[in-house]
N, C-alpha and C positions, 0 to 999 in steps of 0.2 A: 740561501745566500742572504746575509744581512742587508737590510734596506739601504744602510749607509754605503756599503761597498758597491751595491748595484748602482746607486746614484752616482758615486764617484766614477765608476767605469763608464757609465752612460755619458757623463759630462766629458770625460777624456775622449771618447770616441767621437762625440759631436764636434769638439774643438779640433781634433786631428784632421778631419775632412773639411771642416769650415776653413781651416788655414789654407789648404790647397785650393778649394773651390773659389776662394776670394781672388786669386790671381791667375789660375790656370786657364780659365775660360776666356778672359779678356786679354791675355798676353799677346796673342796674335794681332788684335786690334791696336794695342798699345805700340807694338813694334812697327806695325805698318804705318799708322797715322801720326804717331808722336815722334818716333825715332827715324821715320822714313826708310825702313828696312825693306830689302827685297824679299820675295817669298822664299828664296833659298836660305837667306839669313834666318827667317822665321823657322824654316825647317831645321836649321841647326839647333835652335833653342828647344823645339819640341823633340827633335831626334835625340839630343843628349839626355833630355828628361826621361826618355824611354830607356836609354842605356843605363841610367843610374839604377834602374830596377834589376838589372842583371848583376851589377856590381854589389848592390846592397846585401845579398845573402852572405857574402864573404864576411861582412862586418857582424851581422847578427849571428851567423852560425859559428864562426871561428873565434869571435872575440866576446860580443855581448852575452851570448848564452853561457859562456864558460867562466867569465871572470867578474861580471858586474851585476848589480841589481838592475833589472830591466827598467823599473820606473825612474831610477836616477839617471840612467843613460838617456831615456826618453826626454827628461827635463832638460838635461844639458844640451842635447841636440837641438831642441826647440828654442832655447835661449840663444844659442849661437846662430840659429836660423833667423831669429828676429833681427839680429844685428845685420845680417846679410840682406834681408828683405828691405831694410831701411836704405842701405847703400844702393840696392837695385833700383829703388824708387827715385834715387838722385841721379841715375845714369843719364847722360846726354848723348851717348853714342853706343852703337851695337857692341863693339868689342868689349868695352867695360862691362856692359850689362851681361854679355854672354859668359864671361869668365866668373862673374859673381854668381850667375845662375848655376854654372858647373859646380862650384863649391857648395852652393845652397842645396842642390839636388843630391849631392853625395851625403849631406847631412840629413835631408828630409826623407829620402827614400827608405832608409832603414826603420824610420819611426812607424811606418805602416805595419811592418811585421812585429815591431816591439809592442805597439799598442794592442795588437791581437794577442800577443804572448802574455801580456799582463792580464788581459781579460780572461783568456783561456785557463790560466793557472789559478784564477780566483774562483771559478765556478765549478760546482761539483759535477754537473752534467752538461758539458759543453755543447753536445748535439742539440739539446733542447733550449738551453739558456743563451748561448752565444749569439744566435741570429737576432734575438730581440734587443741585444746590446749593440750589435753591429749595424742595425738599421738606423741607429742614431747618427752614424757617420753619413749616411745618405741624407738624412734630415739636416745635418750640419752643412753639407754641400749646397742643398737647396736654400737654407737660410742665408748663407753667404751671398749667393747671387741675387736673392730678393733684397737683401739689405743694401747692396750696391745701388740699385735703382731707387729704393726707398729713401736713401740718404742723398740721392741726386749726384752720386759720384760719376763723373764722365768716364765711360768705359774705355776711351782711348787715352786716358791720362794715367799717371802713376798712382793715383789715389787708392785704387783697389789694393795695391801693394802695402799701403799704410794699414788697411784693414787686416790684411794677412799678418802683418808685423805685430799688431796689437793682439791678435788671436794667438800667434806663436808665443808671444811674451806671457800671456795669461796661462797657456797650457804648460809652458816651461816651468813656471812657478808652481802651478797646480799639481804637476806630476810628482813633486816631492811629498805631496800629501796622500798619494795613492797607496793602497795596501802593498806591503813589502813583497817583492817578487825576486827572491834570491836567484843567483846563477845556478844552472843545472850542474855545474862542475864539468869534469872531463866527460866528453861524449865520444863513445867509440865510433870509429869508421866515419868521422866527419872530415870530408876532404873536398877538393875542387869538383871531383866527379859527382859526388852525392849532392853537393849544394846546387849544381846546375841541372841536376836530374839526369845526368848522363848514364846512371845505372839503368835507367828505363829504356835505353836505346835497344836493348835486346827485345823489347816489345815490338820493334819494327818488323820482326818476323811475322807478326800477326797482320794480315792484309788490311782488315777493317781499321785497326789502330793506326797503321801507317797512312792510310788514305785520309782518315779524319785529322790526324796531326798535320798533314800537308795542307788540307783544306783550311783549317783554322789559321795556320801560319799565313797562307796566301791571302785570306780574306782580311786579315788585320792590316794589310798594305792599303787597300782602298778605304777601309774603315777610318784610317787616320785622317782622311780628308775632312771628315765631320768635326773631329776634335780640334784640328788645326785651323780650319777656315770658317767654322759655323758662326762664331760671334762676329768675325770680320765681315762675312757675307751679310748678316742681318744689319750691321751698322751701315754698310755701303748702300744697301737698298733703302735705307731710311726707316728701319724698324725701331720704334721707340721701346725703351725698357727691354732690350733684347736679352739681357742676362736673366731677367724674370721670366721671359717667354721660354728660354731654354730650360728652366727648372721643370717645365711640363714633362720633360724627358725623364727626370728622376721620379716624379710623382707617378708617371706611367710605369716605370720600372718596379716600384713598390706594388702597384696594383696588379700587374701581370704576373709578378712572382707568385701571388696567391692562386693564379689560374693555371700555373704550369702543371700541377698534378692532373687537373681536369682535362687539359688538352693532350697531355702525355698519354693518358689512358685511351684516348680516342684516335690520336694520330699515329702513335708509335714514335720511337726515337728518331728514325731517319727522316720522317716527314716533319717532325718538330724542327729539326735542324734546317731542313730545306725551307720551311716557313720563315725561320729567323733570317736566313740568307736572303730570301725573297723580299722581306721587309726592308732590308738595306737598299735593294734596287729601287723599290717604290719610294723610299725616303729621298734618295738622290734625284730621281725623276721629278718628284714634287718640287724640290728645291730648284731644279733646272728650269722649270716652267712657271715658277711662282712670280707673281707681280703684286707688290704691296697695294696697288690701287685697284686691281681687278679681281684677284683671287687670293686674298689674304688667308683664306681657309687652308690653302696648300701649305703655307708656312707652319701654321699651328698643327696641321695633320702630320707633317714630316717630323716635327719635333716630338709630338706625342707618340709616334711609332717606336720611340726608343725602348719602351717596355718589351715589345715584340722582338725588336732587333737584338736586344741584349739577353733577355730571359730565355726566349725560345732557342736561341743559338748557343749561348754559353752555359746556361744552366743544364741544357740537354747534353752538351759536351761533357760537363762535369759528371753527370749521372752515368754516361757511357764509360768514362774513364774509371769511375769508382767500381763499376760492375766488371769491367774487363781486366783490370790490373790485379795481380796477386796482392795480398795484404801487405807483404813486405816491400812491395814496389810502389804503393800508392803515393807516398810522399814524393818519391823520385819522379813519378809520372806527372804529378801536379807541378813540380819544379820545372820539369822539361817543357811542359805546355806554357808556363809563365815565361820562360826564357824565349821560346819560339814566337810568342804572341806579343805580350807587353814589351818584350825586349827587342828582338830582331825584327819582328813584323812591323812594329810601330816606328822603329828607327828607319827601316827602308821606306816605309810608307810616308814618313815625314819628308824625305828628300824627293820621292816621286811627286808628292803633292806640291812641293816647292817648285819643281821643274815645270809641272803642268800649269801652276798658277802664274809663274813668270812668262810662260808661253802665250797666255791668253790675257794680255793687258792691252787696253786701248787708251787713247788720249782723249781727255774731256776738257772743254773750254769752260772755265768758270768766270762769270761776270762778277766783279767786286766793285763796290763804291768806296772810294777813298774818303776817310773821315775828315771832314772839315766843319767849321761852324756853319758854313752855308748849307752843306748837304744835310746836316742834322736838322736845321730849320726847315729845309725842303721836305724831308721825310715827315717831320712832325706836322707840318702844314697840310700836306697831301693826305696823310693818314686821317687827320681829323675832319677835313672839309669835304673830301670826295668819298661818296658812299660805294656805289657799285662800279665805278670806273675801274678799268683793268689796271690802272697805275696806282690805285689807292689802297684798298683794304688790306691786301696782303703784302704791300710793299715794305712796311717796317719789319715784318717777320721774315720775308723771303729774300730780301736783298741786304746782306750784312754790311754794316759800316765798319771799316777797319782803318787803322792808322797805316802809314807807310811801312812801319816795322811789322805790323801784324799781317800786312799784305804778303810779305815774304814768307810768312808762316801760316798761310791760309789753311793748310791741312792739319794744323796742330789742334789740340783738344778744344780750345776755347771756341773754335769756329766749326768744329766737326758737325754740329747739329744742323748747319746750314747746307752741307755739301750736296744733298740730294734735292732740296727745295730749290736750289739755284737753277737747276735745269728746267724747272717748271715756270720760270718767269715769262710773262707775256712780252711780246715784241715791244709794245707800247711802253712797258715799264722800263725796259732797257734803254729805249730811245729817249725817254724823258730825262734820264740822268746823262746820257751820252751828249745831248744837246748842251748840257751844262759843263761838259768836259770832265765829268767826274767818274766815268766808267773806265776801269782797267780790266784786262782779261788775263787769266792765268791758266796755263796748261797743266794738267795733272794726269797721272796714270791711274786708271781704275780697272777692275777686273771685268772680263766678259764671262759672267758666271755660268751661262748655260753649258758651254763645252767643258768647263771645269767640273761641273757636277755630273755631266753625262759620262765622263771618263771613268770615275769609280763605279758608276751604275753598270756600264758595259763590262768592267772588270769583274764585278761580283757576279754578273750573269754568266760569264765564262766559267767562274769557279763553281757555280750551281750546276752547270751542265757536266763539268768534270766529276763533281761529287755524286750526282744522280746516277751517272753511268758506272762509276768505278766502286762506289761504296756498297758493300754487301753485308747485311747484318740482319739476323733474325732475333726477335725478342727472346726466343728460347735459348739462345747462346749464353745468356747471362744467368 
């Protein structure tokens, strides 16, 4: 493959997943803290994002692959997507944001398949060459999340959507410079049944296939909790640079991918899958009992487990499907699994997560100092003159000064960084300002995260027991 073409395809793949990584991770935090959405509303946003991946094969299989150059369609979709990302960033209510997201995801979801199609048709040996190009997508996702914190973009704000918009705009223009990827023309036997993988339903007569398909479908329901609530959880407990912390998961994914053959040879397929499932239980338990002040290592460990969670479970599943399915059904089997997991599994999981999240909220009292010339002078004076006194050193950082208008929007982005520090204020510090008549208190809803995380942990544990008992597979079968 010419170096120029390889470089072009690598940049394309990098920007493809940079665009999604820039907004997807922080969307829950933005909806919760900036637009004041309920968890069920957040579920609607993530749930429809999942459904878009069921709908997208109709576009790529029935239209794009038959009538248009893939790189041109890729460019047009991203340019239109950039416009929608801009308007999403300007949304001030959930309804407006949601319907813009609906249209955006209908445009974005097909680009994952289109970018892969462009790359696959340009390489001579896809099995050997494509993985080294596809890994640039993972690096793009990592780079987007690191850049959010590097630039100091508030995770609860609309600013990550601006970053995604710029990336989509660049990719939209760049796509027109990619190697020409003409349509395949009329493709025989392309229909609704084949696009959704329904041809593979006859494989359900095979017990091991049916049990594995059921298990991965069920496990995607509790798995959705991590993607929907992970960033919001880290922000609520006061984790700084949380999107950067979450990139440890993608780094881990790349590292453990290299170790899959080693462990597969020693554990065998069934126990590799069970190990991957078990890692999800451990991840959620670590989150449930994590405390940023006492056991920060639990948070880092939980995020870093992503490599085991993803590679051991899903790569092993792909290996099994590749061995088990007849050659003529392999594409249908992969489409069926995608429909059942990324589509239906994550859609149902999003709403289950939303219901559980809304069920475990509690009221928190937030002390706020109303901004006046007097209080600003008091903070400055106390901060400078009193050293170790409990009302001095941390007062300027821990007790935010807000205007009357800002007080009404205390949960908005500009004050989000104070939310957890406020609970740690000393009694003296609050009394100092209360005596001046400058303290007001605001009630807000926050999550009780321990039962929220223990719910998916228990769910995955139940699926493990089901799979361990019912799944029967010998390596010799393949």
